[in-house]
MIKOLGU-967752 format. One record per residue: x, y, z of N, C-alpha, C in turn; residue number from 0. Coordinates in steps of 0.02 Angstrom, whole numbers. Atoms other than C-alpha are relative to their C-alpha. Example, Ala and Ser with C-alpha at 12.3 -4.5 7.8 and 13.67 -1.06 7.14 Angstrom:
2
(rec (45; -59; 0); (615; -225; 390); (45; 60; 0); 0)
(rec (-42; -59; -3); (684; -53; 357); (-39; 55; 37); 1)
***
This chain:
347
(rec (36; -15; -59); (4797; 5000; 6839); (-71; -19; -32); 0)
(rec (100; 47; -10); (4623; 4912; 6845); (-57; 37; 1); 1)
(rec (83; -67; 11); (4455; 5006; 6806); (-36; 6; 55); 2)
(rec (44; 0; -69); (4392; 5045; 6968); (-63; 5; 13); 3)
(rec (72; 43; -5); (4214; 5046; 6909); (-4; -71; -6); 4)
(rec (27; 48; 4); (4212; 4877; 6896); (35; -52; 65); 5)
(rec (-25; 29; -87); (4222; 4762; 7051); (44; -54; -26); 6)
(rec (-55; 55; -5); (4373; 4684; 7087); (-18; -85; -29); 7)
(rec (4; 60; 20); (4393; 4500; 7016); (61; -40; 29); 8)
(rec (-60; 73; 2); (4516; 4340; 7066); (21; -10; -55); 9)
(rec (-14; 24; 79); (4604; 4283; 6929); (-6; -67; 11); 10)
(rec (33; 60; -28); (4561; 4119; 6921); (54; -46; -58); 11)
(rec (-50; 38; 0); (4669; 3955; 6910); (-8; -19; -103); 12)
(rec (-1; 0; 69); (4741; 3905; 6728); (-36; -76; -10); 13)
(rec (26; 57; 11); (4634; 3760; 6658); (75; -45; -46); 14)
(rec (-47; 47; 20); (4741; 3613; 6614); (11; -1; -73); 15)
(rec (-7; -10; 68); (4688; 3631; 6437); (50; 60; -22); 16)
(rec (16; -87; 34); (4790; 3756; 6345); (12; 1; -67); 17)
(rec (0; -34; 47); (4784; 3851; 6192); (77; -10; -48); 18)
(rec (-48; 20; 24); (4908; 3800; 6057); (21; 50; -48); 19)
(rec (-21; -63; 51); (5006; 3911; 5938); (16; -37; -81); 20)
(rec (-21; 23; 83); (5045; 3909; 5749); (57; 60; -24); 21)
(rec (-30; -47; 27); (5183; 4007; 5662); (-28; 36; -68); 22)
(rec (20; -48; 59); (5196; 4121; 5511); (22; 73; 5); 23)
(rec (-40; -61; -10); (5305; 4276; 5548); (50; 14; -38); 24)
(rec (-80; -34; 28); (5417; 4386; 5412); (38; 34; 45); 25)
(rec (-41; -49; -63); (5544; 4452; 5491); (-6; 74; -31); 26)
(rec (24; -68; 0); (5512; 4633; 5509); (-57; 25; -29); 27)
(rec (94; -3; 35); (5316; 4618; 5453); (-32; -19; 58); 28)
(rec (45; -11; -43); (5174; 4653; 5555); (-38; -72; 12); 29)
(rec (30; 45; 10); (5055; 4513; 5602); (-60; 9; -38); 30)
(rec (76; 5; 59); (4904; 4562; 5493); (36; 8; -45); 31)
(rec (-38; -2; 47); (5041; 4583; 5364); (5; -93; -38); 32)
(rec (-19; 77; 1); (5077; 4397; 5390); (-77; -33; -14); 33)
(rec (78; 27; 12); (4876; 4366; 5396); (-26; 2; -80); 34)
(rec (-5; -31; 68); (4877; 4447; 5233); (20; -40; -54); 35)
(rec (-28; 37; 54); (5011; 4364; 5137); (-34; -79; 16); 36)
(rec (21; 57; -22); (4936; 4190; 5223); (-71; -13; -62); 37)
(rec (68; 5; 32); (4760; 4224; 5143); (12; -1; -91); 38)
(rec (-43; 0; 62); (4865; 4246; 4987); (20; -49; -37); 39)
(rec (-61; 66; 10); (4980; 4092; 4982); (-64; -62; -27); 40)
(rec (-8; 38; 23); (4921; 3948; 4885); (25; -74; 11); 41)
(rec (-19; 63; -26); (4924; 3762; 4934); (52; -47; -31); 42)
(rec (-51; 31; 27); (5074; 3644; 4899); (10; 1; -47); 43)
(rec (-10; -6; 59); (5131; 3630; 4720); (-6; -96; -9); 44)
(rec (-2; 69; 13); (5081; 3453; 4665); (-48; -36; 51); 45)
(rec (42; 29; -42); (4959; 3420; 4806); (-75; -28; -40); 46)
(rec (46; 9; 46); (4808; 3325; 4749); (-47; -23; 46); 47)
(rec (63; -23; -38); (4638; 3400; 4840); (-47; -72; 6); 48)
(rec (22; 52; -25); (4571; 3261; 4949); (-86; 23; 26); 49)
(rec (51; -16; -17); (4358; 3316; 4960); (-5; 4; 100); 50)
(rec (16; 10; -86); (4340; 3344; 5171); (-63; 2; 20); 51)
(rec (84; 4; -14); (4215; 3333; 5267); (-13; 42; 35); 52)
(rec (11; -52; -20); (4118; 3491; 5327); (-36; -10; 66); 53)
(rec (7; 42; -85); (4125; 3434; 5523); (-56; 51; 30); 54)
(rec (58; -41; -34); (3995; 3583; 5586); (-60; -28; -36); 55)
(rec (57; 70; 35); (3887; 3499; 5441); (-32; -46; 50); 56)
(rec (-3; 70; 16); (3913; 3345; 5505); (-53; -9; 73); 57)
(rec (4; -2; -65); (3872; 3388; 5688); (70; -13; 46); 58)
(rec (-48; 17; -52); (4047; 3341; 5762); (13; 51; 28); 59)
(rec (-2; -60; -34); (4059; 3517; 5809); (-50; 49; 1); 60)
(rec (67; -41; -14); (3910; 3640; 5853); (25; 69; 37); 61)
(rec (1; -56; 2); (3910; 3811; 5851); (-27; 30; 81); 62)
(rec (26; -8; -62); (3898; 3865; 6053); (-44; 91; 5); 63)
(rec (23; -56; -6); (3889; 4059; 6060); (47; 60; -36); 64)
(rec (-34; -39; 24); (3964; 4219; 6002); (37; 59; 49); 65)
(rec (-6; -40; -72); (4062; 4342; 6133); (44; 50; -25); 66)
(rec (-15; -61; 23); (4089; 4512; 6087); (-20; 73; 27); 67)
(rec (29; -37; -45); (4108; 4669; 6186); (57; 60; -56); 68)
(rec (-7; -51; 27); (4129; 4837; 6082); (49; 54; 43); 69)
(rec (-62; -20; -55); (4270; 4906; 6221); (65; -25; -49); 70)
(rec (-69; 26; 22); (4378; 4781; 6135); (13; -2; -98); 71)
(rec (-8; -29; 71); (4444; 4858; 5950); (42; -47; -40); 72)
(rec (-62; 33; 43); (4600; 4741; 5907); (17; -60; 58); 73)
(rec (-37; 53; -42); (4606; 4561; 6015); (53; -24; -40); 74)
(rec (-91; 38; 27); (4774; 4480; 6007); (2; -75; 15); 75)
(rec (-10; 58; -35); (4741; 4322; 6111); (-72; -16; 45); 76)
(rec (81; 36; -30); (4582; 4221; 6212); (58; -37; 39); 77)
(rec (-6; 63; -23); (4611; 4124; 6342); (-36; -4; 70); 78)
(rec (49; 18; -49); (4502; 4040; 6481); (6; -37; 33); 79)
(rec (-30; 33; -61); (4523; 4000; 6650); (-89; -52; 14); 80)
(rec (51; 58; -16); (4439; 3850; 6726); (-101; 21; 16); 81)
(rec (54; -39; -4); (4287; 3954; 6797); (-46; 26; -67); 82)
(rec (2; -26; 71); (4269; 4014; 6615); (-19; 91; -10); 83)
(rec (-22; -99; 14); (4314; 4201; 6635); (60; -5; -60); 84)
(rec (-46; 16; 66); (4392; 4241; 6477); (61; 54; 1); 85)
(rec (-39; -55; 12); (4543; 4352; 6450); (38; 19; -66); 86)
(rec (-19; -35; 64); (4584; 4473; 6325); (33; 35; -25); 87)
(rec (-57; -43; 8); (4730; 4565; 6282); (-23; 54; -83); 88)
(rec (9; -67; 51); (4681; 4735; 6172); (57; 38; -22); 89)
(rec (-45; -22; 12); (4803; 4783; 6037); (-20; 73; 7); 90)
(rec (26; -74; -1); (4721; 4958; 6010); (2; 43; 62); 91)
(rec (-20; -35; -57); (4713; 5011; 6197); (47; -12; 59); 92)
(rec (-31; 9; -17); (4836; 4923; 6268); (-10; -40; 72); 93)
(rec (40; 8; -61); (4721; 4849; 6415); (-27; -79; 11); 94)
(rec (-2; 76; 5); (4693; 4665; 6463); (-75; 11; 44); 95)
(rec (73; 20; -9); (4491; 4639; 6459); (-7; -93; 55); 96)
(rec (42; 46; -64); (4408; 4517; 6589); (-70; -11; -12); 97)
(rec (77; 2; 22); (4256; 4447; 6508); (-47; -81; 64); 98)
(rec (28; 75; -26); (4124; 4303; 6599); (-4; -43; -61); 99)
(rec (-13; 31; 62); (4076; 4178; 6498); (-42; 27; -31); 100)
(rec (50; -11; 51); (3921; 4251; 6413); (20; 75; -36); 101)
(rec (-28; -78; 27); (4048; 4420; 6376); (-19; 48; 26); 102)
(rec (0; -72; -48); (3996; 4535; 6510); (65; -2; 36); 103)
(rec (-62; -32; -42); (4145; 4631; 6569); (-5; 6; 56); 104)
(rec (-18; 1; -84); (4212; 4595; 6737); (47; 26; 28); 105)
(rec (-53; -38; -37); (4350; 4678; 6751); (72; 6; -66); 106)
(rec (-64; -14; 40); (4507; 4774; 6647); (41; 22; 25); 107)
(rec (-72; -33; -10); (4691; 4808; 6666); (37; 25; -30); 108)
(rec (-52; -29; 25); (4834; 4917; 6615); (-27; 74; -47); 109)
(rec (-5; -83; 57); (4879; 5081; 6496); (56; -18; -33); 110)
(rec (-73; -11; 40); (4991; 5113; 6363); (46; 31; 41); 111)
(rec (-61; -39; -28); (5163; 5149; 6424); (51; -67; 8); 112)
(rec (-57; 53; 0); (5324; 5049; 6483); (21; -4; 84); 113)
(rec (-9; 20; -57); (5312; 5060; 6662); (-43; -57; 38); 114)
(rec (32; 46; -13); (5255; 4921; 6775); (-95; 29; -16); 115)
(rec (85; 3; 21); (5067; 4871; 6743); (-37; 29; -54); 116)
(rec (8; -46; 67); (5079; 4972; 6572); (29; -45; -53); 117)
(rec (-30; 33; 59); (5101; 4896; 6383); (-4; 33; -45); 118)
(rec (2; -26; 86); (5140; 4912; 6205); (16; -56; -22); 119)
(rec (11; 47; 42); (5060; 4765; 6143); (25; 4; -84); 120)
(rec (-42; -6; 63); (5113; 4812; 5959); (-60; -45; -53); 121)
(rec (18; 52; 41); (5058; 4683; 5831); (-11; -80; 47); 122)
(rec (2; 74; -42); (5051; 4549; 5956); (-40; -4; 69); 123)
(rec (15; 7; -97); (5034; 4537; 6171); (-44; -66; 7); 124)
(rec (36; 89; 2); (4972; 4364; 6236); (17; -2; 84); 125)
(rec (27; 12; -81); (4920; 4320; 6411); (5; -75; 28); 126)
(rec (36; 76; -38); (4920; 4162; 6538); (-7; 7; 56); 127)
(rec (-3; -5; -89); (4880; 4114; 6711); (16; -74; -4); 128)
(rec (10; 78; -31); (4950; 3966; 6796); (-39; -23; 51); 129)
(rec (43; 22; -65); (4887; 3855; 6935); (-22; 30; 28); 130)
(rec (5; -44; -57); (4910; 3981; 7072); (-33; 51; -16); 131)
(rec (46; -60; 15); (4822; 4112; 6980); (56; 55; -15); 132)
(rec (-58; -56; 19); (4979; 4203; 6935); (2; 17; -82); 133)
(rec (20; 5; 52); (4961; 4290; 6772); (70; 40; -26); 134)
(rec (-52; 8; 41); (5088; 4301; 6640); (-16; 48; -75); 135)
(rec (14; -56; 90); (5092; 4458; 6496); (57; 8; -26); 136)
(rec (-59; -4; 70); (5190; 4456; 6344); (4; 59; -10); 137)
(rec (16; -72; 37); (5217; 4647; 6314); (48; 2; -53); 138)
(rec (-40; 16; 72); (5276; 4627; 6133); (67; 61; 1); 139)
(rec (-43; -74; 1); (5348; 4821; 6125); (47; 25; 31); 140)
(rec (-43; 5; -42); (5412; 4816; 6266); (56; -56; 22); 141)
(rec (-23; 38; -4); (5519; 4672; 6258); (22; -51; 61); 142)
(rec (-15; 44; -93); (5472; 4585; 6428); (-60; -31; 10); 143)
(rec (56; 19; -34); (5377; 4492; 6523); (-38; 26; 54); 144)
(rec (45; -35; -50); (5253; 4565; 6660); (-35; -68; 36); 145)
(rec (30; 41; -52); (5205; 4447; 6798); (-70; 25; 56); 146)
(rec (39; -34; -68); (5057; 4490; 6918); (-24; -60; 54); 147)
(rec (49; 39; -59); (4967; 4400; 7078); (-62; -3; -16); 148)
(rec (74; -5; 22); (4796; 4346; 7094); (-18; 49; 13); 149)
(rec (32; -67; -10); (4755; 4504; 7148); (0; 74; -37); 150)
(rec (-23; -28; 65); (4833; 4576; 6980); (45; 60; 43); 151)
(rec (-32; -40; -35); (4955; 4660; 7093); (78; -23; -43); 152)
(rec (-70; -5; 28); (5131; 4678; 7003); (46; -37; 42); 153)
(rec (-63; 15; -37); (5272; 4572; 7052); (56; -9; -10); 154)
(rec (-58; 4; 17); (5409; 4548; 6944); (2; 24; -95); 155)
(rec (-5; -27; 74); (5472; 4588; 6757); (73; -22; -16); 156)
(rec (-75; 14; 33); (5612; 4508; 6646); (-20; -7; -79); 157)
(rec (3; -4; 69); (5669; 4529; 6471); (58; 72; -22); 158)
(rec (-49; -63; 44); (5768; 4641; 6359); (-7; 7; -89); 159)
(rec (-14; 10; 87); (5785; 4705; 6176); (69; -35; -20); 160)
(rec (-78; 62; 27); (5916; 4580; 6092); (-3; -73; -10); 161)
(rec (9; 44; 21); (5959; 4429; 6028); (35; -68; 37); 162)
(rec (-33; 70; -34); (6064; 4335; 6152); (-67; -28; 51); 163)
(rec (51; 64; -35); (5989; 4205; 6275); (-46; 36; 50); 164)
(rec (7; -33; -45); (5864; 4264; 6388); (-30; 77; -21); 165)
(rec (27; -59; 29); (5820; 4432; 6264); (-54; -4; -36); 166)
(rec (57; -1; 64); (5665; 4459; 6142); (-6; 58; -58); 167)
(rec (-15; -46; 36); (5685; 4552; 5987); (-70; 14; -25); 168)
(rec (79; -1; 3); (5502; 4528; 5940); (-44; -53; 26); 169)
(rec (48; 53; 4); (5403; 4410; 6053); (-70; -10; 9); 170)
(rec (65; -13; 45); (5242; 4347; 5994); (-50; -43; 37); 171)
(rec (39; 35; -45); (5167; 4215; 6123); (31; -18; 62); 172)
(rec (-13; 37; -49); (5178; 4148; 6298); (-38; -48; 28); 173)
(rec (59; 56; -17); (5125; 3976; 6384); (36; -16; 54); 174)
(rec (-36; 36; -52); (5162; 3917; 6549); (-15; -73; 3); 175)
(rec (7; 75; -23); (5177; 3714; 6581); (-14; -2; 55); 176)
(rec (29; 25; -40); (5100; 3625; 6711); (58; 1; 44); 177)
(rec (-58; -24; -63); (5265; 3638; 6803); (34; 41; 20); 178)
(rec (-18; -36; -36); (5288; 3786; 6819); (63; 42; -61); 179)
(rec (-41; -38; 50); (5413; 3823; 6647); (-53; 37; -32); 180)
(rec (29; -68; 31); (5375; 3980; 6539); (35; -10; -51); 181)
(rec (-21; 28; 45); (5399; 3942; 6386); (-33; 84; -54); 182)
(rec (12; -52; 34); (5412; 4112; 6242); (20; -23; -65); 183)
(rec (-30; -1; 37); (5414; 4111; 6079); (-2; 76; -62); 184)
(rec (-17; -71; 28); (5494; 4254; 5963); (-6; 1; -74); 185)
(rec (16; 7; 69); (5420; 4293; 5790); (65; 17; -40); 186)
(rec (-66; -42; 54); (5588; 4373; 5729); (39; -14; 14); 187)
(rec (-41; 42; -5); (5705; 4267; 5826); (-17; -69; -20); 188)
(rec (17; 56; 33); (5632; 4124; 5745); (20; -53; 86); 189)
(rec (-18; 29; -44); (5649; 4037; 5917); (-60; -20; 63); 190)
(rec (33; 4; -62); (5545; 3961; 6074); (42; -3; 76); 191)
(rec (-59; -22; -72); (5664; 4009; 6260); (-55; -24; 57); 192)
(rec (16; 9; -66); (5621; 3937; 6410); (17; 14; 56); 193)
(rec (-12; -42; -57); (5611; 4000; 6559); (-31; -24; 69); 194)
(rec (13; 38; -72); (5614; 3938; 6748); (-68; 41; 22); 195)
(rec (49; -26; -38); (5462; 4005; 6863); (16; 78; 24); 196)
(rec (-27; -77; -8); (5558; 4156; 6912); (22; 55; -67); 197)
(rec (-18; -43; 83); (5604; 4215; 6726); (72; -7; -31); 198)
(rec (-57; 42; 7); (5783; 4112; 6742); (-4; -29; -67); 199)
(rec (17; 14; 49); (5827; 4066; 6576); (43; -86; -16); 200)
(rec (-16; 74; -15); (5839; 3863; 6543); (47; -4; -73); 201)
(rec (-30; 44; 56); (5872; 3825; 6359); (-70; 48; -60); 202)
(rec (36; -17; 79); (5788; 3851; 6181); (-14; -66; -25); 203)
(rec (35; 54; 27); (5699; 3726; 6093); (29; -15; -61); 204)
(rec (-20; 28; 52); (5753; 3620; 5948); (-46; -36; -39); 205)
(rec (59; 13; 48); (5639; 3575; 5791); (28; -79; -36); 206)
(rec (-26; 38; 26); (5732; 3416; 5772); (55; -38; 38); 207)
(rec (-55; 44; -36); (5881; 3279; 5809); (70; 17; -37); 208)
(rec (-74; -18; 51); (6021; 3360; 5677); (5; 61; 9); 209)
(rec (-20; -89; 1); (6027; 3553; 5709); (-62; 43; -31); 210)
(rec (35; -37; 51); (5879; 3587; 5605); (-25; 73; 53); 211)
(rec (24; -67; -32); (5790; 3778; 5647); (-77; 9; -24); 212)
(rec (88; -21; 6); (5618; 3831; 5665); (-6; 44; -76); 213)
(rec (4; -53; 70); (5573; 3922; 5490); (-39; 84; 42); 214)
(rec (18; -72; -31); (5452; 4064; 5556); (-66; -18; 63); 215)
(rec (63; 22; -28); (5346; 4009; 5709); (-17; 101; 43); 216)
(rec (27; -59; -23); (5233; 4144; 5801); (-13; -27; 62); 217)
(rec (24; 23; -64); (5125; 4049; 5934); (25; -65; 23); 218)
(rec (-22; 33; -20); (5155; 3926; 6029); (-61; -59; 60); 219)
(rec (29; 10; -39); (5065; 3797; 6161); (-11; -61; 32); 220)
(rec (-14; 49; -51); (5059; 3677; 6299); (-60; -50; 31); 221)
(rec (61; 31; -16); (4934; 3527; 6336); (9; -16; 75); 222)
(rec (-1; 3; -84); (4889; 3446; 6499); (52; -48; 28); 223)
(rec (-70; 63; -39); (5039; 3314; 6522); (86; 52; -22); 224)
(rec (-82; -25; 12); (5177; 3461; 6472); (4; 12; -78); 225)
(rec (-14; 17; 79); (5202; 3420; 6284); (-17; 83; -24); 226)
(rec (7; -69; 46); (5238; 3590; 6176); (3; 12; -57); 227)
(rec (15; 13; 60); (5180; 3599; 6022); (9; 84; -48); 228)
(rec (-2; -47; 33); (5248; 3736; 5893); (5; -17; -74); 229)
(rec (23; -9; 87); (5161; 3758; 5737); (56; 56; -46); 230)
(rec (-56; -28; 20); (5278; 3813; 5616); (7; 15; -58); 231)
(rec (12; 7; 74); (5202; 3872; 5427); (-29; -73; -18); 232)
(rec (36; 61; 46); (5161; 3705; 5347); (12; -48; 58); 233)
(rec (-13; 38; -39); (5207; 3595; 5493); (-1; 28; 86); 234)
(rec (35; -11; -75); (5171; 3578; 5684); (66; -42; 58); 235)
(rec (-40; 37; -11); (5332; 3518; 5794); (-35; -37; 70); 236)
(rec (38; 7; -79); (5291; 3435; 5943); (51; -32; 52); 237)
(rec (-54; 24; -17); (5411; 3425; 6085); (-28; -18; 85); 238)
(rec (38; 12; -78); (5386; 3338; 6272); (10; 39; 48); 239)
(rec (37; -38; -58); (5362; 3400; 6439); (87; 43; 45); 240)
(rec (-65; -15; -3); (5563; 3412; 6459); (34; 36; -56); 241)
(rec (1; -32; 49); (5558; 3496; 6299); (55; -16; -61); 242)
(rec (-31; 40; 81); (5648; 3363; 6182); (-33; 2; -45); 243)
(rec (28; 31; 87); (5598; 3333; 5993); (-42; -58; 22); 244)
(rec (10; 68; 25); (5485; 3195; 5970); (-34; -1; -73); 245)
(rec (4; 5; 45); (5389; 3219; 5826); (-30; 63; -47); 246)
(rec (7; -41; 34); (5340; 3325; 5674); (-83; -3; -49); 247)
(rec (59; 31; 39); (5149; 3326; 5593); (2; 53; -69); 248)
(rec (2; -43; 71); (5169; 3408; 5404); (-60; -5; -24); 249)
(rec (80; -25; 53); (4999; 3494; 5345); (2; 11; -74); 250)
(rec (17; -11; 69); (5052; 3510; 5168); (-29; -55; -27); 251)
(rec (-17; 41; 46); (5049; 3344; 5115); (-69; -15; -7); 252)
(rec (62; -7; 52); (4926; 3290; 4991); (-52; -63; 54); 253)
(rec (71; 33; -62); (4763; 3211; 5094); (2; 25; 82); 254)
(rec (-4; -1; -60); (4820; 3276; 5239); (6; 84; 38); 255)
(rec (12; -55; -40); (4751; 3449; 5260); (7; 83; -62); 256)
(rec (-15; -43; 33); (4837; 3552; 5129); (4; 57; 29); 257)
(rec (-36; -58; -20); (4894; 3680; 5247); (44; 43; -16); 258)
(rec (-66; -39; 16); (5007; 3802; 5190); (49; 48; 35); 259)
(rec (-9; -41; -28); (4997; 3922; 5295); (-64; 4; 73); 260)
(rec (41; 4; -55); (4925; 3890; 5483); (8; 58; 48); 261)
(rec (-14; -25; -44); (4891; 4008; 5621); (2; -4; 54); 262)
(rec (0; 18; -76); (4846; 3924; 5778); (-11; -61; -13); 263)
(rec (44; 66; -36); (4809; 3772; 5852); (-22; -42; 75); 264)
(rec (21; 10; -54); (4723; 3685; 5984); (-12; -100; 18); 265)
(rec (20; 69; -23); (4734; 3493; 6066); (-42; -9; 70); 266)
(rec (46; 4; -59); (4573; 3439; 6156); (34; -56; 44); 267)
(rec (-24; 58; -46); (4584; 3297; 6315); (-5; -58; -24); 268)
(rec (9; 71; 32); (4520; 3176; 6201); (60; -19; -41); 269)
(rec (-59; 29; 39); (4648; 3176; 6069); (6; 50; -55); 270)
(rec (22; -28; 56); (4579; 3291; 5931); (57; 70; -16); 271)
(rec (-33; -60; 3); (4692; 3428; 5856); (-28; 49; -42); 272)
(rec (18; -34; 56); (4637; 3593; 5763); (41; 51; 0); 273)
(rec (-32; -50; 46); (4728; 3698; 5658); (-31; 49; -21); 274)
(rec (55; -31; 46); (4663; 3859; 5590); (47; -7; -50); 275)
(rec (-16; 23; 56); (4668; 3857; 5409); (-5; 85; -47); 276)
(rec (-8; -86; 16); (4720; 4061; 5362); (-21; -4; -52); 277)
(rec (8; -4; 62); (4709; 4025; 5193); (-65; 0; -13); 278)
(rec (51; 23; -19); (4538; 3940; 5196); (-81; 59; 36); 279)
(rec (35; -37; -75); (4463; 4058; 5364); (-42; -50; 10); 280)
(rec (25; 38; -22); (4433; 3890; 5429); (46; -38; 59); 281)
(rec (-36; 22; -38); (4472; 3771; 5554); (7; -71; -16); 282)
(rec (-13; 77; 11); (4553; 3604; 5520); (14; -30; 22); 283)
(rec (7; 26; -54); (4537; 3452; 5621); (39; -61; -22); 284)
(rec (-64; 74; 21); (4688; 3290; 5637); (-10; -46; 61); 285)
(rec (27; 46; -67); (4649; 3139; 5752); (70; -6; 10); 286)
(rec (-81; 10; -36); (4805; 3079; 5856); (47; -8; -15); 287)
(rec (-81; 26; 44); (4907; 3013; 5716); (0; 50; -41); 288)
(rec (-9; -58; 12); (4884; 3190; 5650); (-12; -4; -78); 289)
(rec (50; 36; 80); (4774; 3121; 5488); (-35; 72; 13); 290)
(rec (58; -48; 29); (4682; 3259; 5411); (-84; -27; 28); 291)
(rec (82; 20; 13); (4476; 3218; 5451); (-61; 40; -13); 292)
(rec (36; -38; 26); (4400; 3370; 5395); (3; 90; 51); 293)
(rec (-22; -68; 8); (4364; 3569; 5433); (-84; 14; 36); 294)
(rec (62; -47; 12); (4220; 3680; 5480); (50; 88; 6); 295)
(rec (-17; -66; 21); (4201; 3858; 5443); (18; 26; -77); 296)
(rec (-27; -33; 43); (4215; 3986; 5302); (-5; 55; 10); 297)
(rec (-33; -67; 10); (4254; 4159; 5250); (-57; 34; -5); 298)
(rec (57; -1; -17); (4121; 4261; 5328); (-19; 55; 71); 299)
(rec (1; -38; -98); (4032; 4368; 5478); (-50; -41; 27); 300)
(rec (60; 47; -22); (3892; 4248; 5502); (42; -47; 59); 301)
(rec (-41; 38; -60); (3916; 4126; 5651); (11; -56; -18); 302)
(rec (-36; 42; 20); (4031; 3985; 5622); (27; 16; -79); 303)
(rec (-48; -15; 38); (4110; 4097; 5477); (71; 29; 59); 304)
(rec (-50; -26; -17); (4281; 4191; 5492); (38; 50; -37); 305)
(rec (-37; -40; 57); (4369; 4332; 5431); (81; 16; 46); 306)
(rec (-61; 4; -24); (4564; 4313; 5467); (-20; -39; 68); 307)
(rec (15; 52; -32); (4545; 4155; 5571); (54; 15; 56); 308)
(rec (-70; -16; -35); (4691; 4188; 5734); (12; -53; 47); 309)
(rec (5; 51; -84); (4687; 4104; 5922); (-49; -53; 7); 310)
(rec (55; 45; -9); (4612; 3945; 5962); (14; -21; 85); 311)
(rec (-24; 21; -84); (4605; 3903; 6163); (-61; -36; 18); 312)
(rec (47; 34; -40); (4511; 3773; 6256); (-6; -11; 45); 313)
(rec (4; 17; -73); (4425; 3762; 6422); (-32; -62; 25); 314)
(rec (-4; 78; -25); (4400; 3625; 6530); (-74; -52; -11); 315)
(rec (72; 45; 9); (4228; 3609; 6476); (-17; -34; -88); 316)
(rec (-9; 23; 82); (4266; 3533; 6285); (-52; 58; -25); 317)
(rec (19; -51; 50); (4238; 3703; 6213); (70; 24; -19); 318)
(rec (-45; -17; 28); (4345; 3769; 6082); (-18; 96; -18); 319)
(rec (2; -71; 6); (4363; 3972; 6070); (32; 19; -40); 320)
(rec (-54; -14; 77); (4419; 4046; 5894); (-14; 82; 14); 321)
(rec (-14; -47; 3); (4495; 4199; 5896); (-18; 42; -76); 322)
(rec (-11; -7; 62); (4414; 4279; 5749); (9; 67; -7); 323)
(rec (-22; -46; -18); (4513; 4436; 5723); (-32; 50; -25); 324)
(rec (29; -80; 58); (4439; 4540; 5569); (-55; 28; 15); 325)
(rec (61; -17; -9); (4271; 4509; 5646); (-15; 23; 75); 326)
(rec (-6; -36; -49); (4322; 4586; 5811); (-39; -39; 54); 327)
(rec (50; 55; -23); (4234; 4425; 5903); (60; -53; 29); 328)
(rec (-33; 78; -28); (4275; 4250; 5998); (-47; -23; -6); 329)
(rec (43; 31; 1); (4165; 4120; 5934); (24; -97; 32); 330)
(rec (-9; 64; -44); (4134; 3964; 6038); (-34; -57; -11); 331)
(rec (35; 65; 54); (4103; 3779; 5968); (15; -44; 64); 332)
(rec (-14; 64; -24); (4063; 3624; 6065); (39; -63; -25); 333)
(rec (-65; 68; 38); (4199; 3461; 6034); (-41; -45; 27); 334)
(rec (18; 61; -19); (4157; 3289; 6052); (38; -23; 80); 335)
(rec (-12; 16; -65); (4159; 3221; 6211); (61; -46; -11); 336)
(rec (-76; 35; 14); (4338; 3150; 6258); (-6; -86; -9); 337)
(rec (1; 72; 18); (4277; 2973; 6266); (-2; -36; -72); 338)
(rec (16; -5; 79); (4256; 2990; 6073); (64; -14; -26); 339)
(rec (-47; -5; 44); (4434; 3002; 6035); (69; -17; 45); 340)
(rec (-37; 1; -28); (4610; 2974; 6084); (75; 59; 28); 341)
(rec (-61; -58; -20); (4784; 3074; 6157); (21; 20; -96); 342)
(rec (-54; -22; 58); (4868; 3178; 6014); (55; -12; 16); 343)
(rec (-90; -4; -22); (5026; 3170; 6101); (4; -78; -11); 344)
(rec (-21; 80; -24); (5110; 2993; 6099); (20; -12; 46); 345)
(rec (-33; -11; -68); (5141; 2946; 6257); (66; -20; 8); 346)
***
C-alpha cells in the first residue's frame, strides 16, 4: 500500500546504465553475516601488493552528496531513474521508498506480509524498473517476483520456494535487460535464472564453456548493451545479451586489485568498472581490459568513507551511487566523462 500522505508519483523510466552485482553468500548464512565474513578475509596468498592510486584524492572521482532518510533503517538496494528519482527497499519496514535527487521523500509503498503489494525482504530485497516504467520487486522471503505498473498497481507475481527451474531458494537480486528479459540471482542455489517479460523461465547462465558452476553469486547487473555481469567472490563473469559466456575478470591476481571478496560492481557508459571492496571498505576501479587502476574510500563515517559498503548503481548523468549499508546512507560520486574511457564489455 502506498503512503496516502504523499503525493502520487509516476515510476521513472529505467536508465540505460544498470547497477551491477557481486556475489559472496554462504549457504544458509545471512547477507549481513557474509559482509562480516568478507571484512575478516585476507588477500589471496602469495599476491604481491601493488600500491594503488587514490582516485578520490587525485580528482578522478569526486564526492557529490550524501542521501539519507531517518525513516530508512536498513536499505537493501538502490536504483536511480533517468529523472533522478531514487528507489530504496528497506529491510526493516518491508517498504520501498522513493526519494528525490536531493533525498526528499516523494513516495513509499508496501507493507509486511505475503499478499500482493506486501513484502518480506529478509536479508536481501531488490528492485528494478524497465524502460516502460514497470516495477519489478524481488520479494526474497516470499520467494517471488512482484510486478507493478507505472502507477504502482499490482500486475502479477511469479515464483515459488524450491530448486526446480523457475523456483527460488534464497533470491537475492533482480535486473531487467534492455530487451525485457529478467534475470534473478539466487544466493542459496548459486545460480542466475533468466525469465521472459511475462515471467516464463528461459534458462540459466553458465560461467564458462566446460560446465563450470558459480561459487557464491549474490548480486548481478546488466549494462546498456545487455551484457550481464555476475561477480562471484574473487571474479566477475561477463555474459553477452543472449546469455552466452564471454569472459572472466579475476580480481585476486597480484597487481589487479587483490580483491578477495567483492560485493557489487557497476560499469560506466565510458568503460570503467567499479567494484566494492568489502575487506577494505572502498571502491576498486578497473579499466576496459579488466586491469585495476586505483580505488577510492576507506572505513569510516565521513564523506567518502564507508562501513559495510554494498550496492553500486549508476544514473544517466555519470554519477555513481554507493549504498553505505552500516552507515544507513547513500553516497553519490561524479565520474569521469565518457570521452575519457573505452567500453568495458568487449564488442
